[in-house]
Residue, then its C-alpha position, 0 to 999 in steps of 0.5 A: m695266152n700264157i707265156h712259155r716258161n719251160p718246154l716241160g710245162g703242162r700247157t706249153l703246147e697251147y700257148y702262143s710264145e715265149d714272147p709277150v708281144l708275139t703272144g698278143e698279136m697272134a691272139a689279137a688276129l685270131t680274136l678278130g677272125v672269129q669275132s668277125e662271124p656274127g654271134c661268135g665271140v672268144s675267151i682269152k685265158h688264163f688271166c693271168c700267170n698260169n705258170t704250172e699245171d699242177n696244184r693250180n688252185g694251190i700256188s701263188s705266182n709271185v711277180s713284181e709289178r714290172a715283170l707283170r706288166e712287161i711280160y705276163l700281162k703284155g699279151f692280154e693287153i694287146a689282145v684286149k685293146k686291138a681286138r676286144p674279145a668277148t670274154v676273159m677267163s681268170s686263171y685258178n692260181m693266186l697272183n701275189h697271194t690273192y686268187t685271180a678270180n678275186s682280184h679287183d686290181l687285176l679284173t677291174d682296175i687293170l682290165r676294165c679301167e686301164w684297158g677299157f675291157e667291156g665284155l664278160v669275165m668268167t672263172d676257170w672251171g671249178s676254181t671256186n670252192e672251200k680250198a680256192a677262190s671265194p665265190v663271194l669275192c668274185a663279183p666285187a672283184g669284177n668276175d661276172l660268171i662262176m663256172p660251172g657254179n655249184g651248191y656251195d657257190r650258190e649257198q655262200i652267195a646267198l648268205a652273203l647277200k642276206d647278211g650284207t657282205l655282198n652288195e646286190t647292185t654288184v651282182r646285178k652288174c655281173a648279171c647285166r654283163v651276162l645278159r648283154m653277151m647272150l643278146d649280142s651272140h644272138t642266143p635264140c632263147l632271148i630273141s623276142q619282141e622285147q629284145g630291144n628293150i632288154k638291150e636298152s635297159l642294159 
């Protein structure tokens, strides 16, 4: 759902348009279609300002709030409000020098609080490591699921929980959103007599 900025862009073939409203309307229509099938969900990506393919973990897209809201976020806003996608994927890049996977302003204040998103937020593949987004800062930002997860991520999160840098309640909220998505998708391994109790507790 990123914006066409340059015809030579590495992912331009995957994007809808250079127009944010057209992008949002097309993404909303596709999301509604896919999610009309029980158990199916859509993940809209890359949230947001994924403006280059090269060195995506190393760049910062520096954007004014007006341009951000009028151009780069508008399509996502339309899709979220009109179609309620199951998941949103954060991007590799930094936005104004903060990794999107670690941005509370983006993932909680705007996405969840302003737009009313109730689904799951996940990272792009392998976007947390020593030289990129911090796995410890994902949950506090509102990023529920680190993909695919690795030894470094687990070690850093465990250390942060042990020393109190990371709050257990915050991690549990993320885990609840992962479980809710699995239950809503009718995942066979979770279908049991206890399903109703699990959903109620979430």
